[in-house]
Every structure is written in C-alpha cells, then in structure tokens.
C-alpha positions as CSV (number, residue, x, y, z in Angstrom):
1,M,-28.2,-12.9,14.0
2,N,-24.8,-11.5,15.0
3,S,-23.5,-8.5,13.3
4,I,-20.3,-6.6,13.6
5,N,-20.5,-3.0,14.4
6,P,-17.9,-1.3,12.1
7,T,-17.5,1.6,14.5
8,T,-16.2,-0.7,17.3
9,Q,-14.1,-2.9,15.1
10,E,-10.4,-2.4,15.4
11,T,-8.6,-1.1,12.3
12,L,-5.6,-3.3,11.5
13,S,-2.3,-1.9,10.3
14,E,-0.8,-3.0,7.0
15,P,1.8,-5.2,8.8
16,E,-0.9,-6.8,10.9
17,I,-2.9,-7.6,7.8
18,D,0.2,-9.0,6.1
19,L,0.8,-11.3,9.1
20,I,-2.7,-12.6,8.9
21,V,-2.6,-13.2,5.2
22,E,0.8,-14.9,5.4
23,S,-0.4,-17.2,8.2
24,Q,-3.4,-18.2,6.1
25,A,-1.7,-18.5,2.8
26,N,-1.4,-22.3,2.7
27,N,-4.8,-22.9,4.4
28,D,-7.3,-23.4,1.6
29,S,-10.3,-23.3,4.0
30,A,-9.3,-19.7,5.0
31,W,-10.0,-18.5,1.4
32,E,-13.2,-18.0,-0.6
33,T,-13.6,-19.8,-3.9
34,P,-11.6,-18.1,-6.6
35,I,-13.4,-15.6,-8.9
36,I,-12.7,-16.2,-12.6
37,V,-12.7,-13.0,-14.6
38,Q,-12.9,-13.1,-18.4
39,K,-10.9,-10.5,-20.3
40,Q,-13.1,-8.3,-22.4
41,P,-11.7,-6.8,-25.5
42,T,-12.0,-3.1,-25.9
43,S,-11.9,-0.9,-28.9
44,L,-10.1,2.3,-29.5
45,S,-11.0,4.7,-32.3
46,L,-8.3,6.6,-34.0
47,P,-8.7,9.8,-35.9
48,S,-8.4,9.0,-39.6
49,E,-5.2,11.0,-40.0
50,L,-3.5,9.0,-37.3
51,A,-4.8,5.7,-38.7
52,I,-3.4,6.6,-42.1
53,K,0.0,7.4,-40.6
54,A,-0.1,4.2,-38.6
55,A,-0.9,2.1,-41.7
56,F,1.9,3.8,-43.6
57,L,4.5,3.2,-40.8
58,A,3.3,-0.4,-40.3
59,G,4.0,-1.0,-44.0
60,L,7.5,0.5,-43.7
61,H,8.1,-2.0,-40.9
62,Q,6.8,-4.8,-43.2
63,E,3.9,-5.4,-40.8
64,T,0.8,-6.5,-42.6
65,D,-1.5,-6.4,-39.5
66,V,-1.7,-2.7,-38.5
67,E,-3.6,-3.5,-35.3
68,A,-0.9,-5.9,-34.1
69,W,1.7,-3.3,-34.9
70,I,-0.1,-0.6,-32.9
71,I,-0.6,-3.0,-30.0
72,R,3.1,-3.8,-30.0
73,L,3.9,0.0,-30.1
74,I,1.6,0.6,-27.2
75,R,3.1,-2.2,-25.1
76,E,6.7,-1.0,-25.8
77,R,5.8,2.6,-24.9
78,L,4.1,1.4,-21.7
79,E,7.2,-0.6,-20.7
80,L,9.3,2.5,-21.3
81,E,6.9,4.7,-19.2
82,E,6.8,2.2,-16.4
83,A,10.6,1.9,-16.3
84,A,10.9,5.7,-16.2
85,Y,8.3,5.9,-13.4
86,L,10.1,3.2,-11.3
87,E,13.4,5.0,-11.8
88,I,12.0,8.3,-10.7
89,K,10.3,6.6,-7.7
90,Q,13.5,4.9,-6.7
91,N,15.5,8.2,-7.0
92,L,13.0,10.0,-4.8
93,A,13.0,7.3,-2.2
94,R,16.8,7.4,-2.1
95,E,16.8,11.2,-1.9
96,F,14.2,11.2,1.0
97,S,16.0,8.5,2.9
98,R,19.2,10.6,3.3
C-alpha cells in the first residue's frame, strides 16, 4: 500500500491551487460525488421582556407572524453589518495600497 508522507509533500501556494482547480473545473471525473447537506433549523430563546417588545413592535408594523418579523429584522441588520464591514475593508485596502 502506497502512502504519502505529509512531511515530504510540497505545500502549494494559493495561486498554484487555483490553477489546479481551474484546470479541473470542467472535468467531472476529477471531483468526488457531491455531498448534500440538509439545513437544520435552530432555535433562539429570547428573554421575555425582549419577546414582549418584539410582539408589540411587530403589531405596530401590522405583522401577524412575530417570528417572521424578527427573522426579517435579523436579515436586514446582517445586510447592514456586512455592507459596513466590506466598506471598512475596502477603505483599509485602499489606504494600505498607497
């Protein structure tokens, strides 16, 4: 049985890995069978005071499903946070490239 000794194996750089992956991208035999992953729901418990406020505010927004309203709020906030992060990252990259 042949085994590869990890200590003697050459470490590839990221550009080298990219070249290999790109060259094999359209070759189905180069890839393993896909792994299908099922999304698993998760739960989040809220303190009662926060849940009461959320229910009240959802009602003000004429939302009957409090959970759907909270999910929408979280998604919107995550989008804002991601946009802010990307902006800061771009600004830092510009600053360091000067």
